[in-house]
MARKOL-977894 format. One record per residue (C-alpha): residue number from 1; residue in three letters; x, y, z. Coordinates in steps of 0.25 Angstrom, whole numbers, plus 2048, in hexadecimal, padded with zeros to 3 digits. Layout:
REM residues N
SITE    i   aa   c1   c2   c3
SITE  NUM  ala    X    Y    Z
...
//
This chain:
REM residues 396
SITE    i   aa   c1   c2   c3
SITE    1  unk  808  865  833
SITE    2  unk  80C  871  82A
SITE    3  unk  800  86F  81D
SITE    4  unk  80E  871  815
SITE    5  unk  810  862  81C
SITE    6  unk  803  85D  81B
SITE    7  unk  803  85F  80A
SITE    8  unk  813  85B  80B
SITE    9  unk  80E  84C  811
SITE   10  unk  803  84C  809
SITE   11  unk  807  84F  7FB
SITE   12  unk  815  842  800
SITE   13  unk  80C  83A  803
SITE   14  unk  804  83C  7F5
SITE   15  unk  811  83A  7EB
SITE   16  unk  814  82F  7F4
SITE   17  unk  806  828  7F1
SITE   18  unk  805  82B  7E3
SITE   19  unk  814  825  7E4
SITE   20  unk  80F  819  7E8
SITE   21  unk  802  818  7E0
SITE   22  unk  808  81B  7D1
SITE   23  unk  80C  80D  7D1
SITE   24  unk  808  805  7DC
SITE   25  unk  7FD  800  7D6
SITE   26  unk  7FE  800  7CA
SITE   27  unk  80B  7F9  7C9
SITE   28  unk  805  7ED  7C7
SITE   29  unk  7FF  7F2  7BB
SITE   30  unk  80B  7F7  7B4
SITE   31  unk  814  7EB  7B7
SITE   32  unk  809  7E2  7B0
SITE   33  unk  808  7EB  7A4
SITE   34  unk  814  7F3  7A4
SITE   35  unk  81D  7E8  7A6
SITE   36  unk  817  7DB  7A5
SITE   37  unk  817  7D7  7B1
SITE   38  unk  813  7C8  7B7
SITE   39  unk  80B  7C8  7C4
SITE   40  unk  817  7C5  7CD
SITE   41  unk  81F  7D0  7CA
SITE   42  unk  813  7DA  7CE
SITE   43  unk  811  7D3  7D9
SITE   44  unk  822  7D4  7DB
SITE   45  unk  820  7E4  7D9
SITE   46  unk  816  7E6  7E2
SITE   47  unk  81C  7DE  7EC
SITE   48  unk  82A  7E7  7ED
SITE   49  unk  820  7F3  7F1
SITE   50  unk  81D  7EA  7FE
SITE   51  unk  82E  7E3  800
SITE   52  unk  830  7F4  7FF
SITE   53  unk  825  7F5  80B
SITE   54  unk  82D  7EB  811
SITE   55  unk  839  7F5  812
SITE   56  unk  835  801  810
SITE   57  unk  833  801  823
SITE   58  unk  841  7FF  825
SITE   59  unk  843  809  81B
SITE   60  unk  83D  812  821
SITE   61  unk  83F  80E  832
SITE   62  unk  84A  80D  82F
SITE   63  unk  854  815  826
SITE   64  unk  84C  821  823
SITE   65  unk  843  823  82F
SITE   66  unk  850  824  834
SITE   67  unk  85B  82B  82B
SITE   68  unk  851  834  824
SITE   69  unk  84A  83E  823
SITE   70  unk  83B  838  81E
SITE   71  unk  837  840  813
SITE   72  unk  847  83F  80E
SITE   73  unk  845  831  80D
SITE   74  unk  838  834  806
SITE   75  unk  83D  83B  7FA
SITE   76  unk  84B  833  7F8
SITE   77  unk  841  824  7F8
SITE   78  unk  839  82B  7EE
SITE   79  unk  841  831  7E5
SITE   80  unk  849  823  7E2
SITE   81  unk  83D  81D  7E1
SITE   82  unk  83D  826  7D6
SITE   83  unk  849  823  7D0
SITE   84  unk  843  814  7D2
SITE   85  unk  836  816  7CA
SITE   86  unk  83C  81E  7C0
SITE   87  unk  843  80F  7BC
SITE   88  unk  839  808  7BF
SITE   89  unk  831  80E  7B2
SITE   90  unk  83B  80A  7AA
SITE   91  unk  839  7FB  7AE
SITE   92  unk  835  7F3  7A6
SITE   93  unk  836  7E4  7AD
SITE   94  unk  82C  7E0  7B7
SITE   95  unk  839  7D9  7BD
SITE   96  unk  843  7E5  7BF
SITE   97  unk  835  7ED  7C2
SITE   98  unk  832  7E7  7D1
SITE   99  unk  840  7E9  7D4
SITE  100  unk  841  7F7  7D2
SITE  101  unk  831  7F8  7D8
SITE  102  unk  838  7F1  7E6
SITE  103  unk  843  7FC  7E5
SITE  104  unk  838  808  7E3
SITE  105  unk  82F  802  7ED
SITE  106  unk  83B  804  7F7
SITE  107  unk  83D  812  7F7
SITE  108  unk  82E  814  7F7
SITE  109  unk  827  80B  7FF
SITE  110  unk  831  812  80C
SITE  111  unk  829  820  807
SITE  112  unk  81D  81B  80B
SITE  113  unk  81F  81A  81C
SITE  114  unk  828  826  819
SITE  115  unk  81D  82F  815
SITE  116  unk  813  82A  81F
SITE  117  unk  81E  82E  82A
SITE  118  unk  823  83C  823
SITE  119  unk  815  83C  825
SITE  120  unk  812  83A  833
SITE  121  unk  81F  841  838
SITE  122  unk  819  84F  833
SITE  123  unk  80A  84F  837
SITE  124  unk  808  853  845
SITE  125  unk  7FA  849  844
SITE  126  unk  7FB  83B  83E
SITE  127  unk  7ED  837  83F
SITE  128  unk  7E9  843  83D
SITE  129  unk  7F2  84A  831
SITE  130  unk  7F9  83C  829
SITE  131  unk  7EC  837  825
SITE  132  unk  7EB  846  81C
SITE  133  unk  7F8  841  817
SITE  134  unk  7F8  832  816
SITE  135  unk  7EB  833  80C
SITE  136  unk  7F3  83B  800
SITE  137  unk  7FB  82E  7FE
SITE  138  unk  7EC  829  7FB
SITE  139  unk  7E7  831  7F3
SITE  140  unk  7F4  833  7EB
SITE  141  unk  7F2  825  7E5
SITE  142  unk  7E2  828  7E1
SITE  143  unk  7E8  835  7DA
SITE  144  unk  7F6  82B  7D2
SITE  145  unk  7EB  821  7CF
SITE  146  unk  7E2  82C  7C9
SITE  147  unk  7EE  82F  7C0
SITE  148  unk  7F4  820  7BD
SITE  149  unk  7E3  81B  7BA
SITE  150  unk  7E0  829  7B1
SITE  151  unk  7ED  828  7A9
SITE  152  unk  7EC  819  7A8
SITE  153  unk  7FC  819  7AD
SITE  154  unk  7F9  80E  7B7
SITE  155  unk  802  802  7AE
SITE  156  unk  80A  80D  7A9
SITE  157  unk  819  812  7AF
SITE  158  unk  812  81D  7B2
SITE  159  unk  80D  818  7BF
SITE  160  unk  81D  817  7C5
SITE  161  unk  821  822  7BE
SITE  162  unk  816  829  7C4
SITE  163  unk  819  826  7D2
SITE  164  unk  82A  82A  7CE
SITE  165  unk  826  839  7CA
SITE  166  unk  81D  83A  7D7
SITE  167  unk  82A  831  7DE
SITE  168  unk  834  83B  7DA
SITE  169  unk  82B  847  7DE
SITE  170  unk  82A  842  7EB
SITE  171  unk  839  840  7ED
SITE  172  unk  83A  84D  7EC
SITE  173  unk  82C  850  7F4
SITE  174  unk  831  849  801
SITE  175  unk  83F  851  801
SITE  176  unk  833  85E  805
SITE  177  unk  82C  857  80E
SITE  178  unk  82C  85A  81E
SITE  179  unk  839  855  822
SITE  180  unk  837  848  82B
SITE  181  unk  842  842  832
SITE  182  unk  84A  837  836
SITE  183  unk  849  832  842
SITE  184  unk  854  82E  846
SITE  185  unk  850  829  854
SITE  186  unk  849  81E  84F
SITE  187  unk  84C  812  852
SITE  188  unk  845  80A  848
SITE  189  unk  849  7F8  846
SITE  190  unk  848  7ED  83D
SITE  191  unk  83B  7EB  847
SITE  192  unk  833  7F6  848
SITE  193  unk  833  7F8  83A
SITE  194  unk  831  7E7  837
SITE  195  unk  825  7E8  842
SITE  196  unk  82C  7DE  84B
SITE  197  unk  823  7E4  859
SITE  198  unk  818  7E4  853
SITE  199  unk  817  7D5  853
SITE  200  unk  813  7D4  862
SITE  201  unk  804  7D8  85B
SITE  202  unk  804  7CB  856
SITE  203  unk  7FF  7C7  863
SITE  204  unk  7F2  7CE  860
SITE  205  unk  7ED  7C4  855
SITE  206  unk  7E1  7CE  84E
SITE  207  unk  7EE  7D8  84E
SITE  208  unk  7F8  7CB  848
SITE  209  unk  7EB  7C7  83D
SITE  210  unk  7E9  7D5  838
SITE  211  unk  7F9  7D7  837
SITE  212  unk  7F6  7C7  82D
SITE  213  unk  7EB  7CC  825
SITE  214  unk  7F2  7DA  823
SITE  215  unk  7FF  7D4  81B
SITE  216  unk  7F5  7C9  814
SITE  217  unk  7EC  7D3  80F
SITE  218  unk  7F6  7DB  808
SITE  219  unk  7FA  7CF  801
SITE  220  unk  7ED  7D0  7F9
SITE  221  unk  7EE  7DF  7FD
SITE  222  unk  7F7  7DE  7F3
SITE  223  unk  7F3  7D8  7E8
SITE  224  unk  7E8  7E6  7E7
SITE  225  unk  7F4  7EE  7E5
SITE  226  unk  7FE  7E5  7DA
SITE  227  unk  7EF  7E1  7D2
SITE  228  unk  7E3  7EA  7D3
SITE  229  unk  7EA  7F2  7C8
SITE  230  unk  7ED  7EA  7BF
SITE  231  unk  7E1  7E2  7C2
SITE  232  unk  7D6  7ED  7BE
SITE  233  unk  7DC  7EF  7B3
SITE  234  unk  7DA  7E3  7AE
SITE  235  unk  7CC  7E3  7B4
SITE  236  unk  7CA  7EE  7A9
SITE  237  unk  7C8  7F9  7B4
SITE  238  unk  7CD  806  7AD
SITE  239  unk  7D5  812  7B5
SITE  240  unk  7DA  807  7C0
SITE  241  unk  7E2  810  7C8
SITE  242  unk  7D9  81D  7C8
SITE  243  unk  7CD  810  7CD
SITE  244  unk  7D8  80B  7D8
SITE  245  unk  7DA  818  7DE
SITE  246  unk  7CE  814  7E2
SITE  247  unk  7D3  80B  7EC
SITE  248  unk  7DB  817  7F1
SITE  249  unk  7CE  820  7F4
SITE  250  unk  7C7  814  7FA
SITE  251  unk  7CF  814  803
SITE  252  unk  7D2  824  80A
SITE  253  unk  7C1  821  80B
SITE  254  unk  7C3  814  812
SITE  255  unk  7D0  81A  81A
SITE  256  unk  7C6  826  821
SITE  257  unk  7BB  819  822
SITE  258  unk  7C6  812  82C
SITE  259  unk  7C2  816  838
SITE  260  unk  7B2  818  837
SITE  261  unk  7B6  808  833
SITE  262  unk  7BE  807  842
SITE  263  unk  7B2  80A  847
SITE  264  unk  7A7  801  841
SITE  265  unk  7B0  7F6  83E
SITE  266  unk  7BB  7F4  844
SITE  267  unk  7CB  7EF  840
SITE  268  unk  7C7  7DF  83E
SITE  269  unk  7BA  7E3  836
SITE  270  unk  7C1  7F0  82E
SITE  271  unk  7CC  7E6  82A
SITE  272  unk  7C2  7DB  829
SITE  273  unk  7BB  7E5  81D
SITE  274  unk  7C9  7EB  818
SITE  275  unk  7CC  7D9  815
SITE  276  unk  7BE  7D9  80F
SITE  277  unk  7BE  7E2  806
SITE  278  unk  7CE  7DD  800
SITE  279  unk  7C8  7CE  7FE
SITE  280  unk  7BB  7D7  7F7
SITE  281  unk  7C6  7E0  7EE
SITE  282  unk  7CF  7D6  7E8
SITE  283  unk  7BE  7CE  7E4
SITE  284  unk  7BA  7DA  7DF
SITE  285  unk  7C9  7DB  7D6
SITE  286  unk  7C8  7CE  7D2
SITE  287  unk  7BA  7CD  7CD
SITE  288  unk  7B7  7DC  7C9
SITE  289  unk  7BA  7E0  7B7
SITE  290  unk  7B4  7EC  7AF
SITE  291  unk  7A7  7E3  7AF
SITE  292  unk  7A6  7E4  7BF
SITE  293  unk  7AF  7F0  7BF
SITE  294  unk  7A8  7F3  7CE
SITE  295  unk  7B1  7E6  7D6
SITE  296  unk  7BE  7ED  7D0
SITE  297  unk  7B8  7FB  7D7
SITE  298  unk  7B4  7F4  7E5
SITE  299  unk  7C2  7ED  7E5
SITE  300  unk  7C9  7FD  7E3
SITE  301  unk  7C2  803  7EF
SITE  302  unk  7C3  7F8  7F7
SITE  303  unk  7D1  7FD  7F7
SITE  304  unk  7CC  806  805
SITE  305  unk  7C5  7FC  80B
SITE  306  unk  7D2  7F3  80A
SITE  307  unk  7DD  7F9  80D
SITE  308  unk  7D4  804  817
SITE  309  unk  7CE  7F9  81F
SITE  310  unk  7DA  7F1  81D
SITE  311  unk  7E8  7F7  81F
SITE  312  unk  7E6  803  826
SITE  313  unk  7DA  7FD  82F
SITE  314  unk  7E6  7F3  832
SITE  315  unk  7F0  7FF  835
SITE  316  unk  7E9  804  83F
SITE  317  unk  7E6  7F8  844
SITE  318  unk  7F5  7F7  846
SITE  319  unk  7F7  801  84A
SITE  320  unk  7ED  7FF  855
SITE  321  unk  7F2  7F3  85B
SITE  322  unk  7FE  7F6  85A
SITE  323  unk  7FE  802  862
SITE  324  unk  80B  80B  864
SITE  325  unk  813  801  868
SITE  326  unk  814  7F8  85B
SITE  327  unk  80A  803  851
SITE  328  unk  817  804  849
SITE  329  unk  81D  7F7  849
SITE  330  unk  811  7EF  843
SITE  331  unk  80E  7FA  83B
SITE  332  unk  819  7F9  834
SITE  333  unk  818  7E8  835
SITE  334  unk  80C  7EA  830
SITE  335  unk  812  7F3  823
SITE  336  unk  81B  7E7  822
SITE  337  unk  813  7DD  821
SITE  338  unk  807  7E2  81A
SITE  339  unk  80C  7EC  80F
SITE  340  unk  819  7E3  80E
SITE  341  unk  818  7D6  810
SITE  342  unk  80A  7D3  80D
SITE  343  unk  80A  7DD  802
SITE  344  unk  815  7D8  7FE
SITE  345  unk  810  7C7  7FD
SITE  346  unk  805  7CD  7F7
SITE  347  unk  80A  7D4  7EA
SITE  348  unk  813  7C7  7E8
SITE  349  unk  807  7BF  7EA
SITE  350  unk  7FE  7C9  7DE
SITE  351  unk  80A  7C6  7D5
SITE  352  unk  806  7B9  7D7
SITE  353  unk  7FA  7B7  7D5
SITE  354  unk  7F8  7C1  7C9
SITE  355  unk  803  7B7  7C2
SITE  356  unk  7FB  7AA  7C7
SITE  357  unk  7EF  7B2  7C1
SITE  358  unk  7F4  7B7  7B4
SITE  359  unk  7F2  7AD  7A7
SITE  360  unk  7F6  7B3  79A
SITE  361  unk  7F7  7C1  79E
SITE  362  unk  7E8  7BF  7A5
SITE  363  unk  7E6  7C2  7B4
SITE  364  unk  7DB  7BE  7BB
SITE  365  unk  7DA  7C9  7C4
SITE  366  unk  7CD  7C0  7CD
SITE  367  unk  7D6  7B5  7D2
SITE  368  unk  7E1  7BF  7D3
SITE  369  unk  7D8  7C7  7DD
SITE  370  unk  7D2  7B9  7E4
SITE  371  unk  7E2  7B7  7EA
SITE  372  unk  7E3  7C3  7F2
SITE  373  unk  7D4  7C4  7F6
SITE  374  unk  7D4  7B8  7FA
SITE  375  unk  7E0  7BB  803
SITE  376  unk  7D7  7C4  808
SITE  377  unk  7CC  7BE  80C
SITE  378  unk  7D6  7B3  813
SITE  379  unk  7DD  7C0  81C
SITE  380  unk  7D0  7C4  81E
SITE  381  unk  7CC  7B6  823
SITE  382  unk  7D8  7B7  82B
SITE  383  unk  7D4  7C5  830
SITE  384  unk  7C3  7C3  834
SITE  385  unk  7C7  7B5  83C
SITE  386  unk  7D3  7BB  845
SITE  387  unk  7D5  7CA  845
SITE  388  unk  7CB  7CD  853
SITE  389  unk  7D1  7DB  856
SITE  390  unk  7C6  7E4  852
SITE  391  unk  7CA  7F2  858
SITE  392  unk  7D5  7FC  855
SITE  393  unk  7DC  800  864
SITE  394  unk  7E0  80B  868
SITE  395  unk  7EF  80D  865
SITE  396  unk  7F7  80C  871
//
């Protein structure tokens, strides 16, 4: 792969996650402070992203991949997204906001798969080349979080203006990316996209337990994305976005430790450590405050363990169990179940729980965070009792 192509792909990934990172973690704070939204309305706004994530595979698999060059589709979607974000910046009603953010998410969600597809088709050695490209997304999230935190834009409409400008830039830039032509010979069906073939893997009890656990742990994961920023702000923490970026730094560090952890712990104990970390971080969010800020920092930094040791390890485990025959179906099924169904339920529930524990406009964050901590504890017990596989087999 030419260096010029590598730099283009790295810039593509940086811009995509700049678009996403500008608003996603801060949207709840913006809605609470600028729109006077209820917890339910905030939860619904985050659920919009999960709805879009369910729709996205059908768009990419059955339309974009088969009939259009991927870089052109990426360009059109980002330009359309920028136009929708322009309209969104003028919305002042939380109910209207939901429909506009849903429309925007429908344009954005497919771009996650499209950028991966473009990168994978351009690199020569995916194992060697792709990580150096994908890591730019994490670095971008860190950069934009620190910019927003430094200028105190977290509860400002500027988070969507940042996203709008960067989406417009990425939209134009996409047309200059290396050509990634459609694959007209592709025979992608609804069953392929839904991963129905992967249901055969459920004959393995450990894989079935892993699948259920992955879906369920995405419920508390949604609490983190939707409620962490306003919770930390209410705790008295300053420069919240800057400090939350430590979670992405942690993610990079623990990603590099995965090979060592596999050799020392095995897949079962890696997944268990990930689940325990979820419980500990929610307790930290619940009981941390200005006088015990170390608990809040612990909760933030544990993001790397929580995400890498459960979700990234889970992707590797799924790939190894599925083998060549069911690999795509299995990953597709996991993606829809987790980012679609699990996080959709979690976003809705997070909003409801926030409203239940809000009295006279004041949220009882300790009680709110004990709900996802309890869910994670149930998932941990289920996993420890019924998951017996501790090896990652070579994919066939």
